[in-house]
DSSP file (Angstrom, degrees, kcal/mol; ACC not computed):
  #  RESIDUE AA STRUCTURE BP1 BP2  ACC     N-H-->O    O-->H-N    N-H-->O    O-->H-N    TCO  KAPPA ALPHA  PHI   PSI    X-CA   Y-CA   Z-CA
    1    1 A M              0   0    0      0, 0.0    77,-0.0     0, 0.0     5,-0.0   0.000 360.0 360.0 360.0 143.3   10.8    4.7  -30.4
    2    2 A T     >  -     0   0    0      1,-0.1     4,-2.2     4,-0.0     5,-0.1  -0.133 360.0-103.9 -67.5 164.5   10.7    1.1  -29.0
    3    3 A Y  H  > S+     0   0    0      2,-0.2     4,-1.5     1,-0.2     5,-0.1   0.863 120.2  47.7 -55.1 -44.8    7.8   -0.9  -27.9
    4    4 A E  H  > S+     0   0    0      2,-0.2     4,-2.8     1,-0.2     5,-0.2   0.920 112.2  48.9 -65.0 -45.7    8.5   -0.4  -24.2
    5    5 A R  H  > S+     0   0    0      1,-0.2     4,-1.6     2,-0.2    -2,-0.2   0.860 107.7  54.3 -67.1 -33.9    9.1    3.3  -24.5
    6    6 A T  H  X S+     0   0    0     -4,-2.2     4,-2.1     2,-0.2    -1,-0.2   0.874 110.9  46.6 -62.7 -39.9    5.8    3.7  -26.5
    7    7 A L  H  X S+     0   0    0     -4,-1.5     4,-2.8     2,-0.2     5,-0.2   0.908 111.5  52.0 -73.4 -43.4    4.0    1.9  -23.5
    8    8 A E  H  X S+     0   0    0     -4,-2.8     4,-2.0     1,-0.2    -2,-0.2   0.869 110.3  47.7 -53.4 -37.6    5.8    4.1  -21.0
    9    9 A A  H  X S+     0   0    0     -4,-1.6     4,-2.0     2,-0.2     5,-0.2   0.918 112.8  49.4 -76.5 -44.4    4.7    7.2  -23.0
   10   10 A Y  H  X S+     0   0    0     -4,-2.1     4,-2.6     2,-0.2     5,-0.3   0.960 111.5  48.6 -58.0 -52.2    1.0    5.8  -23.1
   11   11 A R  H  X S+     0   0    0     -4,-2.8     4,-3.8     1,-0.2     5,-0.3   0.947 114.2  47.1 -55.5 -50.5    1.0    5.1  -19.2
   12   12 A S  H  X S+     0   0    0     -4,-2.0     4,-1.1     1,-0.2    -1,-0.2   0.830 113.8  44.6 -66.6 -35.7    2.3    8.6  -18.6
   13   13 A L  H  < S+     0   0    0     -4,-2.0     4,-0.3     2,-0.2    -1,-0.2   0.788 116.6  48.6 -77.6 -29.8   -0.1   10.4  -20.8
   14   14 A L  H >< S+     0   0    0     -4,-2.6     3,-1.8    -5,-0.2     6,-0.2   0.941 108.5  51.5 -71.3 -52.8   -3.0    8.2  -19.4
   15   15 A K  H 3< S+     0   0    0     -4,-3.8    -2,-0.2    -5,-0.3    -1,-0.2   0.857 109.4  52.0 -52.3 -32.7   -2.1    8.8  -15.8
   16   16 A A  T 3< S+     0   0    0     -4,-1.1    -1,-0.3     1,-0.3    -2,-0.2   0.604 114.8  43.9 -78.7 -10.8   -2.1   12.6  -16.4
   17   17 A N  S X  S-     0   0    0     -3,-1.8     3,-1.4    -4,-0.3    -1,-0.3  -0.510  79.7-172.7-129.9  59.1   -5.5   12.3  -18.0
   18   18 A P  T 3  S+     0   0    0      0, 0.0   118,-0.1     0, 0.0     3,-0.1  -0.218  72.3  29.2 -66.5 149.4   -7.7   10.1  -15.7
   19   19 A G  T 3  S+     0   0    0    116,-0.4    70,-3.0     1,-0.2    71,-0.6   0.407 107.1  95.0  82.7  -2.9  -11.1    9.2  -17.1
   20   20 A H  E <   -A   88   0A   0     -3,-1.4     2,-0.2    -6,-0.2    -1,-0.2  -0.940  62.4-141.6-126.9 147.9   -9.9    9.5  -20.7
   21   21 A G  E     -A   87   0A   0     66,-3.0    66,-1.9    -2,-0.4     2,-0.6  -0.729  21.4-124.6-104.0 153.6   -8.5    7.2  -23.4
   22   22 A L  E     -AB  86  30A   0      8,-2.4     8,-3.1    -2,-0.2    64,-0.2  -0.856  23.1-124.2-102.0 123.6   -5.7    8.0  -25.7
   23   23 A L  E     + B   0  29A   0     62,-3.1    62,-0.4    -2,-0.6     6,-0.2  -0.485  38.7 173.5 -67.4 139.8   -6.4    7.6  -29.5
   24   24 A I  E  >  - B   0  28A   0      4,-1.9     4,-1.6    -2,-0.1     3,-0.3  -0.861  38.2 -62.5-136.3 164.4   -3.9    5.3  -31.2
   25   25 A P  T  4 S+     0   0    0      0, 0.0    -1,-0.1     0, 0.0    46,-0.1  -0.106 110.4  43.7 -46.0 144.0   -3.5    3.8  -34.6
   26   26 A G  T  4 S-     0   0    0     44,-0.2     3,-0.1     1,-0.2    45,-0.0   0.698 126.5 -74.6  89.4  28.4   -6.1    1.5  -36.0
   27   27 A D  T  4 S+     0   0    0     -3,-0.3    16,-2.6     1,-0.2     2,-0.2   0.896 100.1 131.4  51.3  48.8   -9.1    3.6  -34.9
   28   28 A C  E  <  -BC  24  42A   0     -4,-1.6    -4,-1.9    14,-0.3     2,-0.4  -0.710  51.2-140.1-119.3 171.6   -8.5    2.4  -31.3
   29   29 A V  E     -BC  23  41A   0     12,-2.0    12,-1.5    -2,-0.2     2,-0.3  -0.998  14.2-147.4-127.8 131.3   -8.2    4.0  -27.8
   30   30 A A  E     +BC  22  40A   0     -8,-3.1    -8,-2.4    -2,-0.4     2,-0.3  -0.769  25.2 164.8 -94.6 147.8   -5.8    2.9  -25.3
   31   31 A F  E     - C   0  39A   0      8,-2.6     8,-2.6    -2,-0.3     2,-0.4  -0.944  36.3-101.4-147.8 173.5   -6.6    3.1  -21.5
   32   32 A L  E     - C   0  38A   0     -2,-0.3   107,-2.3     6,-0.2     2,-0.5  -0.837  26.1-162.8 -96.0 133.0   -5.4    1.8  -18.1
   33   33 A L  E >> S-dC 139  37A   0      4,-2.8     4,-1.3    -2,-0.4     3,-0.7  -0.995  76.5  -6.0-120.6 125.6   -7.2   -1.0  -16.5
   34   34 A D  T 34 S-     0   0    0    105,-3.0     2,-0.6    -2,-0.5   104,-0.2   0.841 124.6 -65.9  54.5  43.3   -6.6   -1.5  -12.7
   35   35 A S  T 34 S+     0   0    0    104,-0.2    -1,-0.2   102,-0.2   105,-0.1  -0.127 129.5  26.4  82.6 -28.9   -3.9    1.3  -12.7
   36   36 A D  T <4 S+     0   0    0     -3,-0.7     2,-0.5    -2,-0.6    -1,-0.2   0.503  85.9 100.7-141.3  -7.0   -1.1   -0.2  -14.8
   37   37 A Q  E  <  -C   33   0A   0     -4,-1.3    -4,-2.8   -26,-0.0     2,-0.4  -0.733  61.7-142.6 -87.3 124.8   -2.4   -2.7  -17.4
   38   38 A L  E     +C   32   0A   0     -2,-0.5    18,-1.7    -6,-0.2     2,-0.3  -0.737  28.3 166.0 -88.7 132.9   -2.7   -1.2  -20.9
   39   39 A Y  E     -CE  31  55A   0     -8,-2.6    -8,-2.6    -2,-0.4     2,-0.3  -0.888  16.0-158.3-134.3 169.8   -5.7   -2.3  -22.9
   40   40 A A  E     -CE  30  54A   0     14,-3.2    14,-2.6    -2,-0.3     2,-0.3  -0.959   6.6-173.6-143.7 159.6   -7.2   -0.9  -26.0
   41   41 A C  E     -C   29   0A   0    -12,-1.5   -12,-2.0    -2,-0.3    12,-0.1  -0.979  35.6 -91.3-147.1 160.4  -10.6   -1.1  -27.9
   42   42 A Q  E     -C   28   0A   0     10,-0.4     7,-2.4     7,-0.3     2,-0.5  -0.376  34.8-137.8 -68.6 151.5  -12.0    0.0  -31.2
   43   43 A V  E     -H   48   0B   0    -16,-2.6     2,-0.4     5,-0.2    -1,-0.0  -0.956  20.1-176.6-109.7 131.0  -13.7    3.5  -31.3
   44   44 A Q  E >  S-H   47   0B   0      3,-2.3     3,-2.1    -2,-0.5   -16,-0.0  -0.997  71.1  -9.8-130.5 130.1  -16.8    3.8  -33.3
   45   45 A D  T 3  S-     0   0    0     -2,-0.4    -1,-0.1     1,-0.3    -2,-0.0   0.849 128.2 -56.8  50.2  36.8  -18.6    7.3  -33.7
   46   46 A G  T 3  S+     0   0    0      1,-0.2    -1,-0.3    41,-0.0    -3,-0.0   0.508 116.8 112.2  83.4   2.0  -16.2    8.9  -31.2
   47   47 A R  E <   -H   44   0B   0     -3,-2.1    -3,-2.3    40,-0.1    -1,-0.2  -0.929  69.6-121.4-123.6 134.6  -17.2    6.4  -28.5
   48   48 A P  E     -H   43   0B   0      0, 0.0     2,-1.1     0, 0.0    -5,-0.2  -0.446  15.8-140.0 -68.4 134.0  -14.9    3.6  -27.0
   49   49 A L    >   +     0   0    0     -7,-2.4     3,-2.0     1,-0.2    -7,-0.3  -0.605  32.6 169.3 -89.7  69.6  -16.2    0.1  -27.4
   50   50 A L  G >   +     0   0    0     -2,-1.1     3,-1.0     1,-0.3    -1,-0.2   0.686  64.6  69.1 -69.6 -18.8  -15.2   -1.1  -24.0
   51   51 A A  G 3  S+     0   0    0      1,-0.3    71,-0.4    -3,-0.2    -1,-0.3   0.668 104.3  47.0 -75.3  -8.6  -17.1   -4.4  -24.0
   52   52 A W  G <  S+     0   0    0     -3,-2.0   -10,-0.4   -10,-0.1    -1,-0.3  -0.292  82.8 150.3-124.6  54.2  -14.6   -5.6  -26.7
   53   53 A M    <   -     0   0    0     -3,-1.0   -12,-0.2   -12,-0.1    -3,-0.0  -0.474  23.1-168.9 -85.0 155.2  -11.4   -4.5  -25.1
   54   54 A F  E     -E   40   0A   0    -14,-2.6   -14,-3.2    -2,-0.1     2,-0.1  -0.970  27.2 -99.9-143.3 150.6   -8.1   -6.3  -25.6
   55   55 A P  E     -E   39   0A   0      0, 0.0     2,-0.6     0, 0.0   -16,-0.3  -0.440  34.6-120.3 -63.1 143.3   -4.6   -6.3  -24.0
   56   56 A I        +     0   0    0    -18,-1.7     2,-0.3    -2,-0.1   -18,-0.2  -0.820  46.3 172.1 -88.7 127.0   -1.9   -4.3  -25.8
   57   57 A T    >   -     0   0    0     -2,-0.6     3,-1.1     1,-0.0     4,-0.1  -0.815  46.8-109.1-130.2 165.4    0.8   -6.8  -26.6
   58   58 A A  G >  S+     0   0    0     -2,-0.3     3,-1.3     1,-0.3   -55,-0.0   0.652 103.9  79.8 -72.6 -13.5    4.0   -6.9  -28.5
   59   59 A E  G 3  S+     0   0    0      1,-0.2    -1,-0.3     3,-0.1    -3,-0.0   0.723  91.5  52.3 -64.4 -19.5    2.5   -9.1  -31.2
   60   60 A A  G <  S+     0   0    0     -3,-1.1     9,-3.2     2,-0.0     2,-0.3   0.378  94.0 101.0 -95.2  -0.7    1.0   -6.1  -32.7
   61   61 A W  E <   -I   68   0C   0     -3,-1.3     2,-0.7     7,-0.3     7,-0.2  -0.751  60.0-149.4 -97.4 135.8    4.2   -4.3  -32.9
   62   62 A D  E  >> -I   67   0C   0      5,-3.6     4,-1.7    -2,-0.3     5,-1.4  -0.881   7.1-169.5-107.6 102.2    6.5   -3.7  -35.8
   63   63 A D  T  45S+     0   0    0     -2,-0.7    -1,-0.2     1,-0.2     5,-0.0   0.841  84.5  55.0 -62.8 -34.3   10.2   -3.5  -34.6
   64   64 A D  T  45S+     0   0    0      1,-0.2    -1,-0.2     3,-0.1    -2,-0.0   0.934 119.5  30.8 -59.2 -52.0   11.5   -2.3  -38.0
   65   65 A D  T  45S-     0   0    0      2,-0.2    -1,-0.2     3,-0.0    -2,-0.2   0.636 102.3-130.8 -85.5  -8.8    9.1    0.7  -38.3
   66   66 A E  T  <5S+     0   0    0     -4,-1.7     2,-0.3     1,-0.3    -3,-0.2   0.991  74.4  98.1  52.9  62.7    9.0    1.2  -34.4
   67   67 A A  E   <S-I   62   0C   0     -5,-1.4    -5,-3.6    10,-0.1    -1,-0.3  -0.978  86.7 -75.0-169.7 169.0    5.3    1.3  -34.7
   68   68 A W  E >   -I   61   0C   0     -2,-0.3     3,-1.8    -7,-0.2    -7,-0.3  -0.336  48.9-115.1 -69.3 153.4    2.1   -0.6  -34.5
   69   69 A L  T 3  S+     0   0    0     -9,-3.2    -1,-0.1     1,-0.3    -8,-0.1   0.861 115.1  58.4 -62.2 -34.0    1.6   -3.1  -37.5
   70   70 A C  T 3  S+     0   0    0    -10,-0.3     2,-0.7     1,-0.2    -1,-0.3   0.535  93.6  76.4 -73.3  -0.2   -1.5   -1.1  -38.7
   71   71 A D  S X  S-     0   0    0     -3,-1.8     3,-1.8   -46,-0.1    -1,-0.2  -0.737  71.5-159.4-114.9  84.7    0.6    2.0  -39.0
   72   72 A A  T 3  S+     0   0    0     -2,-0.7     3,-0.5     1,-0.3     4,-0.2  -0.369  83.3  12.1 -59.1 124.1    2.7    1.7  -42.1
   73   73 A G  T 3  S-     0   0    0      1,-0.2    -1,-0.3     2,-0.1    -2,-0.0   0.208 105.0-108.7  91.9 -21.5    5.6    4.2  -41.6
   74   74 A G  S <> S+     0   0    0     -3,-1.8     4,-2.0    -6,-0.2     5,-0.2   0.488  82.4 125.0  79.9  -0.5    5.0    4.8  -37.9
   75   75 A L  H  > S+     0   0    0     -3,-0.5     4,-2.9     1,-0.2     5,-0.2   0.922  75.3  49.0 -65.1 -43.2    3.7    8.4  -38.3
   76   76 A E  H  > S+     0   0    0     -4,-0.2     4,-2.2     1,-0.2    -1,-0.2   0.920 111.2  51.0 -57.3 -43.8    0.3    7.6  -36.4
   77   77 A T  H  > S+     0   0    0      2,-0.2     4,-0.6     1,-0.2    -1,-0.2   0.898 112.0  43.0 -64.8 -40.5    2.2    6.0  -33.7
   78   78 A A  H >X S+     0   0    0     -4,-2.0     4,-3.3     1,-0.2     3,-1.0   0.902 113.6  54.3 -72.0 -40.6    4.6    8.9  -33.1
   79   79 A D  H 3X S+     0   0    0     -4,-2.9     4,-2.9     1,-0.2    -2,-0.2   0.918  99.4  61.8 -60.6 -41.5    1.6   11.5  -33.5
   80   80 A A  H 3< S+     0   0    0     -4,-2.2    -1,-0.2     1,-0.2     5,-0.2   0.773 115.2  33.1 -55.0 -29.0   -0.4    9.6  -30.7
   81   81 A I  H << S+     0   0    0     -3,-1.0    -2,-0.2    -4,-0.6    -1,-0.2   0.885 123.5  42.9 -94.6 -50.6    2.5   10.5  -28.3
   82   82 A N  H  < S+     0   0    0     -4,-3.3    -2,-0.2     1,-0.3    -3,-0.2   0.752 131.4  20.7 -75.1 -24.7    3.6   13.9  -29.6
   83   83 A D  S  < S-     0   0    0     -4,-2.9    -1,-0.3    -5,-0.3    -2,-0.1  -0.647  88.2-162.3-139.8  75.1    0.2   15.3  -30.2
   84   84 A P        -     0   0    0      0, 0.0     2,-0.4     0, 0.0    -4,-0.1  -0.303   8.4-164.8 -73.7 145.7   -2.2   13.3  -28.1
   85   85 A Q        -     0   0    0    -62,-0.4   -62,-3.1    -5,-0.2     2,-0.3  -0.991  11.5-163.4-124.2 129.5   -5.8   13.3  -28.6
   86   86 A F  E     -A   22   0A   0     -2,-0.4   -64,-0.2   -64,-0.2   -66,-0.0  -0.751   9.9-162.4-111.9 160.3   -8.1   12.0  -25.9
   87   87 A V  E     -A   21   0A   0    -66,-1.9   -66,-3.0    -2,-0.3     2,-0.1  -0.968  36.7 -99.6-135.3 147.0  -11.7   10.9  -25.6
   88   88 A P  E     -A   20   0A   0      0, 0.0   -68,-0.2     0, 0.0     3,-0.1  -0.445  33.8-156.3 -68.3 143.7  -13.9   10.5  -22.5
   89   89 A L        +     0   0    0    -70,-3.0     2,-0.6     1,-0.2   -39,-0.2   0.846  66.2  56.2 -93.1 -33.6  -13.8    6.7  -21.6
   90   90 A L        +     0   0    0    -71,-0.6    25,-0.9   -43,-0.0     2,-0.3  -0.851  53.8 140.6-113.0 121.9  -17.0    6.2  -19.6
   91   91 A I  B     -J  114   0D   0     -2,-0.6     2,-0.4    23,-0.2    27,-0.3  -0.944  59.9 -88.0-139.3 159.0  -20.4    7.0  -20.7
   92   92 A W        -     0   0    0     21,-0.8     2,-1.7    -2,-0.3    25,-0.1  -0.641  39.0-130.1 -68.6 123.9  -23.6    5.1  -20.2
   93   93 A D    >>  +     0   0    0     25,-0.9     4,-1.5    -2,-0.4     3,-0.7  -0.608  36.3 167.8 -78.0  84.0  -24.0    2.6  -23.0
   94   94 A R  T 34 S+     0   0    0     -2,-1.7    -1,-0.2     1,-0.2     5,-0.2   0.623  75.3  59.1 -67.6 -16.9  -27.6    3.2  -24.1
   95   95 A Q  T 34 S+     0   0    0     -3,-0.1    -1,-0.2     1,-0.1    -2,-0.1   0.735 109.4  39.6 -91.5 -17.8  -27.0    1.2  -27.1
   96   96 A T  T <4 S+     0   0    0     -3,-0.7     2,-0.2    22,-0.2    -2,-0.2   0.863 116.6  45.1 -93.5 -38.7  -26.1   -2.1  -25.3
   97   97 A L  S  < S-     0   0    0     -4,-1.5     2,-0.2    21,-0.2    23,-0.0  -0.604 101.8 -91.3-105.5 159.9  -28.6   -2.0  -22.4
   98   98 A E     >  -     0   0    0     -2,-0.2     4,-1.9     1,-0.1     3,-0.4  -0.528  38.3-124.9 -69.1 142.3  -32.3   -1.2  -22.6
   99   99 A S  H  > S+     0   0    0      1,-0.2     4,-2.5     2,-0.2     5,-0.2   0.796 109.1  58.9 -66.1 -27.3  -32.5    2.6  -22.0
  100  100 A E  H  > S+     0   0    0      2,-0.2     4,-2.5     1,-0.2    -1,-0.2   0.902 107.6  47.2 -58.8 -45.7  -35.1    2.1  -19.2
  101  101 A T  H  > S+     0   0    0     -3,-0.4     4,-2.4     2,-0.2    -2,-0.2   0.924 114.7  46.4 -65.4 -44.3  -32.5    0.0  -17.3
  102  102 A V  H  X S+     0   0    0     -4,-1.9     4,-3.2     2,-0.2     5,-0.2   0.976 115.0  46.2 -58.9 -61.0  -29.7    2.6  -17.9
  103  103 A A  H  X S+     0   0    0     -4,-2.5     4,-2.6     1,-0.2    -2,-0.2   0.872 114.4  47.5 -47.2 -49.5  -31.9    5.5  -16.9
  104  104 A A  H  X S+     0   0    0     -4,-2.5     4,-2.6     2,-0.2    -1,-0.2   0.912 114.3  44.6 -56.0 -54.1  -33.1    3.7  -13.9
  105  105 A V  H  X S+     0   0    0     -4,-2.4     4,-2.9     2,-0.2    -2,-0.2   0.897 114.2  51.5 -63.8 -47.6  -29.6    2.6  -12.7
  106  106 A A  H  X>S+     0   0    0     -4,-3.2     5,-1.8     1,-0.2     4,-1.2   0.938 113.7  45.0 -62.0 -49.0  -28.1    6.2  -13.5
  107  107 A A  H  <5S+     0   0    0     -4,-2.6     3,-0.4    -5,-0.2    -2,-0.2   0.943 116.3  42.5 -54.5 -53.9  -30.9    7.8  -11.5
  108  108 A K  H  <5S+     0   0    0     -4,-2.6    -2,-0.2     1,-0.2    -1,-0.2   0.922 116.2  47.9 -68.0 -46.4  -30.8    5.6   -8.5
  109  109 A V  H  <5S-     0   0    0     -4,-2.9    -1,-0.2    -5,-0.2    -2,-0.2   0.636 105.3-130.7 -77.9 -10.6  -27.0    5.5   -8.3
  110  110 A G  T  <5 +     0   0    0     -4,-1.2     2,-0.3    -3,-0.4    -3,-0.2   0.892  55.4 134.1  74.1  44.7  -26.7    9.3   -8.6
  111  111 A T      < -     0   0    0     -5,-1.8    -1,-0.2    -6,-0.1     4,-0.1  -0.822  50.7-122.7-122.5 171.2  -24.2    9.7  -11.3
  112  112 A S        -     0   0    0      2,-0.5     4,-0.2    -2,-0.3    -1,-0.1  -0.180  43.7 -88.4 -89.8-169.8  -23.9   11.7  -14.3
  113  113 A D  S    S+     0   0    0      2,-0.1   -21,-0.8   -22,-0.1     2,-0.4   0.650 111.5  57.4 -81.3  -8.1  -23.5   10.3  -17.9
  114  114 A Q  B    S+J   91   0D   0    -23,-0.2    -2,-0.5     1,-0.1   -23,-0.2  -0.931  91.1  42.0-121.7 150.5  -19.8   10.4  -17.5
  115  115 A G  S    S+     0   0    0    -25,-0.9    19,-1.6    -2,-0.4     2,-0.4  -0.018 109.5  53.8 110.7 -27.2  -17.6    8.7  -15.0
  116  116 A V  E     +F  133   0A   0    -26,-0.3     2,-0.3    -4,-0.2    17,-0.2  -0.998  59.3 179.4-140.4 139.4  -19.5    5.5  -15.0
  117  117 A A  E     -F  132   0A   0     15,-1.9    15,-3.0    -2,-0.4     2,-0.4  -0.966  14.3-157.7-134.2 155.5  -20.5    3.0  -17.8
  118  118 A I  E     +F  131   0A   0     -2,-0.3   -25,-0.9   -27,-0.3     2,-0.3  -1.000  26.1 163.8-124.4 128.9  -22.4   -0.3  -17.9
  119  119 A S  E     -F  130   0A   0     11,-2.3    11,-3.1    -2,-0.4     2,-0.4  -0.890  35.4-113.0-136.8 169.9  -21.7   -2.5  -21.0
  120  120 A I  E     -F  129   0A   0     -2,-0.3     2,-0.4     9,-0.2     9,-0.2  -0.869  24.4-163.6-108.6 144.8  -22.2   -6.1  -21.8
  121  121 A E  E     -F  128   0A   0      7,-2.7     7,-3.7    -2,-0.4     2,-0.4  -0.967   2.3-167.2-125.4 139.1  -19.3   -8.6  -22.3
  122  122 A R  E     +F  127   0A   0    -71,-0.4     2,-0.2    -2,-0.4     5,-0.2  -0.999  24.2 139.8-135.6 130.2  -19.7  -12.0  -24.1
  123  123 A N  E >   -F  126   0A   0      3,-2.1     3,-0.8    -2,-0.4    -2,-0.0  -0.783  69.7 -73.8-151.3-173.1  -17.1  -14.5  -23.9
  124  124 A N  T 3  S+     0   0    0      1,-0.2     3,-0.1    -2,-0.2    -2,-0.0   0.594 126.4  60.0 -72.5 -13.7  -16.8  -18.3  -23.5
  125  125 A E  T 3  S-     0   0    0      1,-0.3     2,-0.3     3,-0.0    -1,-0.2   0.696 119.6 -99.8 -80.6 -26.3  -17.8  -18.0  -19.7
  126  126 A G  E <   -F  123   0A   0     -3,-0.8    -3,-2.1     2,-0.0     2,-0.5  -0.989  53.6 -36.5 138.7-159.8  -21.1  -16.4  -20.7
  127  127 A T  E     -F  122   0A   0     -2,-0.3    19,-2.5    -5,-0.2    20,-0.5  -0.929  58.5-174.9-114.5 133.0  -22.8  -12.9  -21.0
  128  128 A F  E     -FG 121 145A   0     -7,-3.7    -7,-2.7    -2,-0.5     2,-0.4  -0.978  28.3-132.9-131.8 145.8  -21.9  -10.4  -18.4
  129  129 A Y  E     -FG 120 144A   0     15,-3.3    15,-2.4    -2,-0.4     2,-0.4  -0.767  30.8-158.4 -79.2 136.7  -22.9   -6.8  -17.3
  130  130 A V  E     -FG 119 143A   0    -11,-3.1   -11,-2.3    -2,-0.4     2,-0.6  -0.982   6.6-156.5-114.8 135.9  -19.8   -4.9  -16.7
  131  131 A I  E     -FG 118 142A   0     11,-2.1    11,-1.8    -2,-0.4     2,-0.4  -0.959  14.9-164.3-109.6 117.6  -19.8   -1.8  -14.5
  132  132 A W  E     -FG 117 141A   0    -15,-3.0   -15,-1.9    -2,-0.6     2,-0.4  -0.859   9.0-175.6-116.1 143.9  -16.9    0.5  -15.3
  133  133 A K  E     -FG 116 140A   0      7,-2.4     7,-2.2    -2,-0.4     2,-0.4  -0.987  21.3-136.9-134.9 119.4  -15.5    3.5  -13.2
  134  134 A A  E     + G   0 139A   0    -19,-1.6     2,-0.2    -2,-0.4     5,-0.2  -0.686  32.5 172.6 -77.5 135.4  -12.8    5.9  -14.0
  135  135 A T  E >   - G   0 138A   0      3,-2.0     3,-1.3    -2,-0.4  -116,-0.4  -0.796  50.2-101.8-130.2 172.1  -10.5    6.5  -11.0
  136  136 A A  T 3  S+     0   0    0      1,-0.3     3,-0.1    -2,-0.2    -2,-0.0   0.634 124.9  53.2 -73.1 -10.5   -7.3    8.4  -10.5
  137  137 A Q  T 3  S-     0   0    0      1,-0.4    -1,-0.3  -105,-0.0     2,-0.3   0.326 125.3 -92.4 -98.3   7.7   -5.4    4.9  -10.7
  138  138 A G  E <   - G   0 135A   0     -3,-1.3    -3,-2.0  -104,-0.2    -1,-0.4  -0.759  68.1 -23.0 114.0-161.4   -7.2    4.1  -14.1
  139  139 A V  E     -dG  33 134A   0   -107,-2.3  -105,-3.0    -2,-0.3     2,-0.3  -0.727  54.3-164.9 -95.0 139.1  -10.3    2.3  -15.0
  140  140 A K  E     - G   0 133A   0     -7,-2.2    -7,-2.4    -2,-0.4     2,-0.3  -0.834   5.6-164.7-118.0 154.2  -11.8   -0.3  -12.7
  141  141 A R  E     - G   0 132A   0     -2,-0.3     2,-0.4    -9,-0.2    -9,-0.2  -0.987  13.7-166.2-142.1 149.6  -14.4   -2.9  -13.6
  142  142 A H  E     - G   0 131A   0    -11,-1.8   -11,-2.1    -2,-0.3     2,-0.4  -0.998  16.5-152.8-133.1 132.6  -16.9   -5.2  -11.8
  143  143 A R  E     - G   0 130A   0     -2,-0.4     2,-0.4   -13,-0.2   -13,-0.2  -0.863  10.4-174.5-111.6 144.6  -18.7   -8.1  -13.8
  144  144 A L  E     - G   0 129A   0    -15,-2.4   -15,-3.3    -2,-0.4     2,-0.2  -0.994  35.2-106.9-136.2 131.7  -22.0   -9.6  -13.0
  145  145 A H  E >   - G   0 128A   0     -2,-0.4     3,-1.3   -17,-0.2   -17,-0.2  -0.383  23.9-147.6 -57.4 118.9  -23.5  -12.6  -14.7
  146  146 A A  G >  S+     0   0    0    -19,-2.5     3,-1.1     1,-0.3   -18,-0.1   0.770  91.6  61.8 -63.4 -30.8  -26.3  -11.4  -16.9
  147  147 A G  G 3  S+     0   0    0    -20,-0.5    -1,-0.3     1,-0.2   -19,-0.1   0.700 113.8  35.0 -70.3 -21.5  -28.4  -14.5  -16.6
  148  148 A S  G <  S+     0   0    0     -3,-1.3     2,-0.5     2,-0.1    -1,-0.2   0.196 101.4  91.4-117.8  20.3  -28.8  -14.0  -12.8
  149  149 A T    <   +     0   0    0     -3,-1.1     2,-0.2    -5,-0.1    -5,-0.0  -0.957  47.1 179.7-119.8 122.6  -28.9  -10.1  -12.7
  150  150 A D     >  -     0   0    0     -2,-0.5     4,-2.3     1,-0.0     5,-0.2  -0.539  49.8 -88.5-103.8-177.8  -32.1   -8.1  -12.9
  151  151 A A  H  > S+     0   0    0      1,-0.2     4,-2.5     2,-0.2     5,-0.1   0.891 126.0  53.5 -51.3 -49.4  -32.3   -4.3  -12.7
  152  152 A R  H  > S+     0   0    0      1,-0.2     4,-2.2     2,-0.2    -1,-0.2   0.905 112.1  44.0 -58.0 -45.1  -32.5   -4.2   -9.0
  153  153 A R  H  > S+     0   0    0      2,-0.2     4,-2.5     1,-0.2    -1,-0.2   0.845 112.8  52.1 -66.5 -37.1  -29.3   -6.3   -8.5
  154  154 A L  H  X S+     0   0    0     -4,-2.3     4,-2.8     2,-0.2    -1,-0.2   0.916 110.8  48.4 -66.7 -39.7  -27.5   -4.4  -11.2
  155  155 A E  H  X S+     0   0    0     -4,-2.5     4,-3.1     2,-0.2     5,-0.2   0.947 111.6  48.8 -58.4 -54.9  -28.4   -1.1   -9.4
  156  156 A A  H  X S+     0   0    0     -4,-2.2     4,-2.4     1,-0.2    -2,-0.2   0.911 115.3  44.3 -54.9 -53.3  -27.2   -2.4   -6.0
  157  157 A H  H  X S+     0   0    0     -4,-2.5     4,-2.8     1,-0.2     5,-0.3   0.940 112.3  51.3 -60.2 -46.8  -23.9   -3.6   -7.5
  158  158 A A  H  X S+     0   0    0     -4,-2.8     4,-2.4     1,-0.2     5,-0.3   0.934 113.2  46.3 -58.6 -48.0  -23.4   -0.4   -9.5
  159  159 A R  H  X S+     0   0    0     -4,-3.1     4,-2.7     1,-0.2     5,-0.2   0.948 115.0  46.5 -59.8 -48.7  -24.0    1.7   -6.2
  160  160 A G  H  X S+     0   0    0     -4,-2.4     4,-1.7    -5,-0.2    -1,-0.2   0.877 112.4  49.1 -61.7 -39.9  -21.7   -0.5   -4.1
  161  161 A F  H  X S+     0   0    0     -4,-2.8     4,-2.1     2,-0.2    -1,-0.2   0.873 113.1  46.7 -72.8 -41.8  -18.9   -0.5   -6.7
  162  162 A I  H  X S+     0   0    0     -4,-2.4     4,-2.0    -5,-0.3    -2,-0.2   0.905 112.6  49.7 -69.4 -42.0  -19.0    3.3   -7.1
  163  163 A E  H  X S+     0   0    0     -4,-2.7     4,-0.6    -5,-0.3    -2,-0.2   0.889 110.5  51.1 -61.9 -36.5  -19.1    3.9   -3.4
  164  164 A Q  H >< S+     0   0    0     -4,-1.7     3,-0.6    -5,-0.2    -2,-0.2   0.912 110.9  46.7 -72.8 -40.3  -16.2    1.6   -3.0
  165  165 A M  H 3< S+     0   0    0     -4,-2.1    -2,-0.2     1,-0.2    -1,-0.2   0.792 106.4  61.0 -69.2 -25.6  -14.1    3.4   -5.8
  166  166 A N  H 3<        0   0    0     -4,-2.0    -1,-0.2     1,-0.2    -2,-0.2   0.680 360.0 360.0 -71.2 -15.6  -14.9    6.7   -4.3
  167  167 A Q    <<        0   0    0     -4,-0.6    -1,-0.2    -3,-0.6    -2,-0.1   0.554 360.0 360.0 -81.7 360.0  -13.3    5.8   -1.0
């Protein structure tokens, strides 16, 4: 299967399973961001590490094997499409944030453990809280600069973001 057909298959499987990521070779999970952009992240202990996501690009594709470079022979690439395995994408990240902050935000925003996540993203721009929400169109995210965000502001933004996504 070609790179483009593989991405088409991923999109189709993910759109049919909102709120879930597709396990792919390399101990990764693929997911849709903003309804059509394919991203991936590593999986650790069955949990997607969303804070370290990366775009899926052709640079990681082997045209000769018609598979990802990490998949010698292409069997895992084909299996991910022919026998798809899904994992829930969004859970509160109790390992990244202080558990009291997560519990307070979860209680005040009125969410269950699934459907919304808060993680931390670090890059050359700084450190950010990232609020994630699964929607029928894919995963949406909202970033807040961590240096200027306390628990009260995080709660307010989480509540507003979730309400906006539910409309």
